[in-house]
C-alpha positions as CSV (number, residue, x, y, z in Angstrom):
1,M,12.7,7.1,-19.7
2,T,10.4,9.9,-18.7
3,S,10.3,13.1,-20.8
4,Y,9.7,16.5,-18.8
5,R,8.4,20.0,-20.2
6,F,9.4,22.9,-18.2
7,V,7.4,26.2,-18.0
8,E,9.9,29.5,-18.4
9,S,9.8,31.2,-15.0
10,S,9.9,35.0,-14.9
11,V,12.6,35.1,-12.5
12,D,16.2,35.4,-13.9
13,N,17.7,31.9,-14.3
14,Q,20.2,32.4,-11.5
15,S,22.0,29.6,-9.4
16,A,23.0,28.7,-6.0
17,N,26.0,26.1,-5.5
18,G,25.8,25.6,-9.3
19,V,22.2,24.5,-9.2
20,D,19.6,25.9,-11.8
21,A,17.1,28.2,-10.4
22,P,13.6,26.4,-9.9
23,T,11.2,25.9,-12.8
24,R,7.6,24.7,-13.3
25,L,8.2,21.0,-14.1
26,E,5.5,19.0,-16.1
27,V,5.2,15.5,-17.0
28,P,3.6,14.8,-20.2
29,A,2.6,11.2,-19.2
30,M,0.3,12.6,-16.3
31,A,-1.5,15.0,-18.9
32,E,-2.6,12.4,-20.4
33,I,-4.4,10.8,-17.4
34,I,-5.4,14.1,-15.2
35,G,-9.0,13.6,-14.7
36,H,-9.1,10.3,-15.9
37,T,-11.6,7.8,-14.3
38,F,-10.0,4.4,-13.0
39,I,-12.7,2.1,-11.8
40,V,-12.2,0.1,-8.8
41,L,-14.2,-2.7,-7.6
42,D,-18.0,-2.2,-8.8
43,D,-18.7,1.5,-8.5
44,G,-15.5,3.0,-7.0
45,F,-13.1,5.3,-8.6
46,V,-9.5,6.8,-8.4
47,R,-8.7,10.0,-10.3
48,A,-5.5,11.7,-10.6
49,V,-6.7,15.5,-9.9
50,D,-3.3,17.5,-10.1
51,Y,0.1,16.8,-9.3
52,L,3.4,18.8,-8.0
53,G,7.0,17.8,-9.4
54,G,8.3,14.6,-10.6
55,D,11.7,12.7,-11.1
56,H,13.4,15.5,-11.8
57,A,12.2,17.5,-8.6
58,I,13.6,14.9,-6.6
59,V,16.8,15.2,-8.3
60,Q,16.8,19.1,-8.0
61,A,15.9,19.0,-4.6
62,A,18.6,16.5,-3.7
63,R,21.2,18.6,-5.5
64,V,20.4,21.8,-3.5
65,S,20.9,19.5,-0.6
66,F,24.2,17.8,-1.7
67,G,25.7,20.5,-3.7
68,A,27.0,20.9,-7.0
69,G,29.4,18.3,-7.2
70,T,26.4,15.6,-7.1
71,R,26.0,16.4,-10.6
72,R,29.5,15.0,-11.9
73,V,28.9,12.1,-9.5
74,H,25.3,10.8,-10.2
75,E,23.1,10.8,-13.0
76,D,19.4,11.2,-12.1
77,R,18.5,7.5,-11.9
78,G,21.5,6.9,-10.0
79,L,20.8,9.6,-7.5
80,I,17.3,8.7,-7.0
81,R,18.3,5.1,-6.3
82,Y,20.7,6.0,-3.9
83,L,18.3,8.4,-1.9
84,M,15.8,5.5,-2.0
85,R,18.4,2.9,-0.8
86,M,19.8,5.2,1.8
87,R,16.3,6.1,2.8
88,H,16.8,9.9,2.1
89,T,13.2,10.6,2.5
90,T,12.9,14.4,2.4
91,P,13.5,14.7,-1.6
92,F,10.8,12.5,-2.1
93,E,8.4,14.9,-0.1
94,M,9.1,17.7,-2.8
95,C,6.6,15.9,-4.9
96,E,2.9,15.9,-4.4
97,L,-0.3,14.2,-6.0
98,K,-4.0,14.9,-5.5
99,L,-6.7,12.1,-5.9
100,H,-10.4,12.1,-6.1
101,V,-11.4,8.7,-4.9
102,R,-14.7,6.9,-4.5
103,V,-14.6,4.1,-2.1
104,P,-16.7,2.1,0.2
105,M,-16.8,3.6,3.9
106,D,-15.4,0.3,5.5
107,T,-12.3,0.4,3.1
108,W,-12.1,4.3,3.7
109,R,-11.8,3.7,7.4
110,Q,-8.4,1.9,6.8
111,W,-7.3,4.4,4.0
112,I,-7.8,7.4,6.5
113,R,-5.7,5.7,9.3
114,H,-2.8,7.0,7.3
115,R,-2.7,10.3,8.8
116,T,0.0,12.0,6.7
117,A,-2.4,13.4,4.0
118,N,-4.8,16.4,3.5
119,V,-8.3,15.0,3.1
120,N,-11.6,16.5,2.5
121,E,-14.4,14.0,2.5
122,Y,-18.0,14.3,1.0
123,S,-20.3,15.3,3.8
124,T,-23.5,13.5,4.5
125,R,-24.4,16.0,7.2
126,Y,-24.5,18.8,4.2
127,S,-25.4,16.4,1.1
128,I,-27.5,13.3,0.6
129,A,-25.5,10.2,0.9
130,I,-24.3,8.6,-2.5
131,D,-26.8,6.2,-3.8
132,R,-24.3,3.4,-4.2
133,A,-23.1,0.6,-2.0
134,Q,-20.3,-2.0,-2.7
135,E,-22.0,-5.3,-3.9
136,T,-20.2,-8.6,-3.3
137,D,-20.1,-11.3,-6.2
138,F,-21.4,-14.6,-4.9
139,N,-18.3,-16.1,-5.3
140,A,-16.3,-13.4,-3.6
141,W,-17.3,-14.4,-0.2
142,R,-14.0,-14.7,1.7
143,L,-13.7,-17.1,4.8
144,Q,-11.7,-16.0,7.9
145,S,-8.0,-16.9,8.0
146,P,-7.7,-19.6,10.9
147,S,-4.3,-18.2,11.3
148,N,-4.6,-14.7,11.0
149,R,-7.6,-12.8,13.1
150,Q,-7.5,-9.8,10.9
151,G,-7.3,-11.5,7.4
152,S,-9.0,-13.9,5.1
153,A,-8.4,-17.4,3.3
154,G,-10.1,-19.2,0.7
155,F,-13.6,-18.5,-0.2
156,V,-17.4,-19.8,0.8
157,E,-19.1,-22.3,-1.4
158,A,-21.1,-20.7,-4.3
159,E,-24.4,-21.7,-3.0
160,V,-23.7,-20.3,0.3
161,G,-22.1,-17.1,-1.7
162,R,-25.3,-16.8,-3.5
163,T,-27.6,-16.8,-0.5
164,L,-25.4,-14.1,1.4
165,S,-25.2,-12.0,-1.9
166,A,-29.1,-12.0,-2.1
167,A,-29.4,-11.2,1.7
168,E,-26.6,-8.3,0.9
169,R,-28.8,-6.7,-1.8
170,D,-32.0,-6.8,0.3
171,L,-30.1,-5.2,3.5
172,Q,-28.7,-2.3,1.1
173,K,-32.1,-1.9,-0.4
174,L,-34.1,-1.8,2.9
175,S,-31.3,0.5,4.6
176,R,-31.7,3.0,1.7
177,K,-35.4,2.8,1.7
178,I,-35.3,4.0,5.5
179,Y,-32.9,6.5,4.9
180,E,-34.9,8.1,2.0
181,E,-37.9,8.0,4.3
182,R,-36.2,9.8,7.0
183,L,-35.1,12.5,4.8
184,A,-38.6,12.8,3.3
185,V,-40.5,13.6,6.8
186,G,-37.7,15.9,7.5
187,V,-35.2,14.4,9.8
188,A,-31.6,15.9,9.8
189,R,-29.2,14.4,7.4
190,E,-26.8,13.9,10.1
191,Q,-29.1,11.6,11.9
192,A,-31.1,10.2,8.9
193,R,-27.7,8.6,8.0
194,K,-26.8,6.5,10.9
195,D,-28.1,3.1,9.8
196,L,-26.6,3.2,6.2
197,P,-24.2,0.1,5.6
198,L,-20.5,0.4,5.7
199,S,-20.7,-0.6,2.2
200,T,-21.8,2.7,1.1
201,Y,-19.7,4.7,-1.2
202,T,-18.1,7.6,0.2
203,E,-15.9,10.3,-1.9
204,A,-13.0,12.4,-1.0
205,Y,-10.0,14.6,-2.2
206,W,-6.7,12.9,-1.0
207,K,-3.5,15.0,-1.3
208,I,-0.3,13.6,-0.1
209,D,3.6,13.9,-0.8
210,L,5.7,10.9,-2.6
211,H,7.3,9.9,0.3
212,N,4.2,9.1,2.6
213,L,2.4,7.9,-0.7
214,L,5.0,5.2,-1.1
215,H,4.9,4.4,2.4
216,F,1.0,4.1,2.2
217,L,1.5,1.5,-1.1
218,A,4.0,-0.2,0.8
219,L,1.5,-1.5,3.3
220,R,-1.8,-1.6,1.3
221,L,0.0,-3.7,-2.0
222,D,1.0,-6.2,0.5
223,D,-0.6,-9.7,0.5
224,H,-1.6,-9.2,4.2
225,A,-3.7,-6.1,3.3
226,Q,-7.3,-6.3,2.9
227,S,-8.4,-7.2,-0.9
228,E,-10.6,-4.2,-1.5
229,I,-7.8,-1.5,-0.4
230,R,-5.3,-3.6,-2.4
231,A,-7.4,-3.2,-5.4
232,Y,-7.3,0.7,-5.0
233,A,-3.6,0.4,-4.1
234,R,-2.7,-1.4,-7.4
235,V,-4.6,1.1,-9.4
236,I,-2.9,4.1,-7.7
237,A,0.6,2.3,-8.2
238,N,0.3,1.1,-11.7
239,E,-1.9,3.5,-13.6
240,I,-0.6,6.7,-11.7
241,V,2.5,6.7,-9.9
242,A,4.5,4.6,-12.1
243,K,3.7,7.1,-15.1
244,W,4.0,10.2,-12.9
245,V,7.6,9.1,-11.6
246,P,8.8,5.9,-13.2
247,I,12.6,6.3,-11.9
248,T,11.5,6.2,-8.3
249,W,8.8,3.8,-8.9
250,E,11.4,1.3,-10.2
251,A,13.7,2.0,-7.4
252,F,10.8,1.4,-4.8
253,L,10.1,-1.9,-6.5
254,D,13.7,-2.9,-6.3
255,Y,14.3,-2.0,-2.7
256,H,11.0,-2.2,-1.1
257,I,8.1,-4.1,-2.9
258,D,10.4,-6.9,-4.3
259,A,12.8,-6.8,-1.6
260,I,12.9,-8.6,1.7
261,S,14.2,-7.4,4.9
262,L,16.2,-9.5,7.1
263,S,16.3,-9.2,11.0
264,R,19.9,-9.5,13.0
265,I,18.6,-13.2,13.8
266,E,17.9,-13.9,10.4
267,T,21.0,-12.8,8.8
268,N,22.9,-14.9,11.2
269,L,20.6,-18.1,10.8
270,I,21.5,-17.5,6.7
271,G,25.1,-17.2,7.3
272,A,25.1,-20.7,9.6
273,F,22.9,-22.2,6.9
274,L,24.7,-21.4,3.9
275,S,28.2,-22.4,6.0
276,G,26.3,-25.9,5.9
277,N,26.1,-25.6,9.9
278,A,22.8,-26.8,10.2
279,D,23.3,-27.7,14.3
280,A,24.3,-23.9,14.6
281,A,21.5,-22.6,12.8
282,F,18.9,-24.6,14.8
283,S,21.0,-23.3,17.9
284,I,20.3,-19.6,16.8
285,A,16.7,-20.2,16.1
286,Q,16.2,-22.0,19.5
287,E,17.9,-19.0,21.4
288,A,15.4,-16.7,19.7
289,G,12.5,-18.6,20.8
290,W,11.6,-19.8,17.5
291,F,11.6,-23.6,18.8
292,E,9.8,-23.9,22.0
293,W,8.3,-27.4,22.7
294,D,4.5,-27.9,23.8
295,P,4.5,-31.0,26.1
296,K,0.7,-31.2,26.4
297,R,0.3,-31.4,22.5
298,E,3.7,-32.8,22.0
299,R,4.5,-30.3,19.2
300,W,6.5,-27.4,18.7
301,K,4.6,-24.0,19.8
302,P,3.4,-21.9,17.1
303,N,5.8,-19.2,16.1
304,R,5.0,-16.4,13.4
305,E,8.4,-15.0,12.8
306,R,9.8,-18.5,12.6
307,D,7.2,-19.4,10.0
308,E,7.6,-15.8,8.2
309,F,11.4,-16.5,8.1
310,L,10.9,-20.1,6.5
311,H,8.5,-18.6,4.0
312,K,11.4,-16.2,2.9
313,L,14.1,-18.9,2.7
314,K,11.7,-20.9,0.3
315,T,9.6,-18.8,-1.6
316,R,12.0,-15.6,-2.1
317,L,15.7,-16.9,-1.8
318,G,14.7,-20.4,-3.1
319,L,16.7,-22.3,-0.2
320,S,15.8,-25.2,1.3
321,T,14.0,-25.5,4.7
322,D,14.4,-29.0,5.4
323,W,17.3,-28.2,7.8
324,A,14.5,-27.0,10.4
325,A,12.4,-30.0,10.3
326,T,15.5,-32.2,10.7
327,Q,16.8,-30.7,13.3
328,S,13.9,-30.0,15.1
329,R,13.1,-33.7,14.9
330,E,16.8,-34.3,16.4
331,A,16.1,-31.8,19.1
332,K,12.9,-33.6,20.2
333,R,14.8,-37.1,20.8
């Protein structure tokens, strides 16, 4: 359980609705990692610069909203889990985290799409671009996924990877050389930078409230997210957030990361499946458009929603998916 240290306020310890007057909350576990550099990728990093609040601040904010009676009903952990479960997000917005990050520009493009933070990025109009670019190991070149246009699956052969990595190093060196030559003859920094590769590292201060940070992590920890940004998300999650707000993080894992969501169709399908009525289950799936026959190819048309559901059944719930194959064969006859 997290311990807290309170800094005394000069204001009298008055209360409203039975709630203690606000005090400055410090989390000792955060004091140990503030300013610590967590290395990500080959030359990237994440540093926690500052924070506001913690698990207790979430409880404090919720009790102001709910009133004094909440104290007798919930312990801190129970209240936080209730807030997470019921999606009462405002108390989580009472906590904020400020990070200093170094990240490749192509990864930063994805990161900055989360428009729920305060950001100040290193400017290559005022300063010379950071002389580091992300390099790819010969065994880390990923293949394009055949089923997901924005994803990858598998890796290129090692020999091909060595050729790609060598060409990457040459390109990065050449682009840097051209950039520095432009600066040397007086070209404006804002123009000299234009041919730098997206692998060039940038830095930024990124401040975000806990509610929006958890949303960021839910998306960027997902297996479908790009590998590079997942690496940053894992560090932020495991090395910082889990220590800063451990009760909240536990609830977030239970109700979001390690949980699954079920649509109305999926709920009805599982009900039919568990009742032993495979025919009804297949009918529900057909009505949803999950099984449409392609007469030209003589097979069922691809359906991502269907495949995702079957994946949930097999890997998350441990249930058999044989009924779908069996029923679809029967339906074709």
